[in-house]
N, C-alpha and C positions, 0 to 999 in steps of 0.2 A: 969592522964588527961581523961574525959569522953569520952564514944565511943559510935559511933552513927552510924548508916545505914541510907542513903539519895539516894534519887534517882531524877536525872538529867534527862531534855528533851534532845535527840538527839543534839540540838546545843550547847544546855550548856555542855553536858558531851565532843564533840570534840573541843573546845573551850579552857575546861579545858586539857586536854589530849594536844594542842597545845602548852601551856604554859608550861607544864611539859616537853616533847618533846624539847623545846626549852631552856631548863635547864633557864627558869626564875623561876621556885620553882621547888624543889625537888620532891614534892608529890602534888597530888590531897589537901591532907588534909591539906598540908602547907598552900596553894592557899586558899582553904575556908576560914582557920582561918586568914590570911591576910584581904580577903575580909570584913570579921566581923568586925576585927579591924578596917579598913577604916571606916563602915557603922557606926558603934558605934563613931568613932571621929565625922563624919559629925552630928550625932543625939545631939552630947553634944552642937556644933554650931548652929543648928538649934534651940534648945531649948534656948539660949543666947539671938539670935535674937528675939524669939518669944516672951521673955521675955521683952527683950527692947520694942518690938510692943504694946505687951499689956500695958507696963507702960505708954506710950506715948497717948496711947487710951485714957487709964483712966484718962490723966491729963487733959481733958477738953479741951474745944475751947480758943481761943485767940483773944482779939480786935484788936491786934498788927497789923502793916501793914508789908507789904513784907522786906519793907528796915529794919525795927526794927527787925525783923525776922534773917534777915540777919547779921544786925551789933551785935545781940547776939549771934548768930551761931560763927561770928569770934572772938568774945571775947571770948567765953567759948574755941575754939580751941587753942587761943594763950595765955591760962592760964590768 
């Protein structure tokens, strides 16, 4: 495992210490690694949503009415 040296602001350091003191994590390193894993997971979800939005934006406009769009959406959801 790569070893790093990082600095924290006082409030962040106190929060990290509290988590370790409450035995939520065994060390600050474990906590920071968990936070990074969570951020990476969130980024995967953000990227997926962004790709769906990009696809929708690039698909162009429609002349369908609201009721036609709703009917198509329901049909897609119901298979």
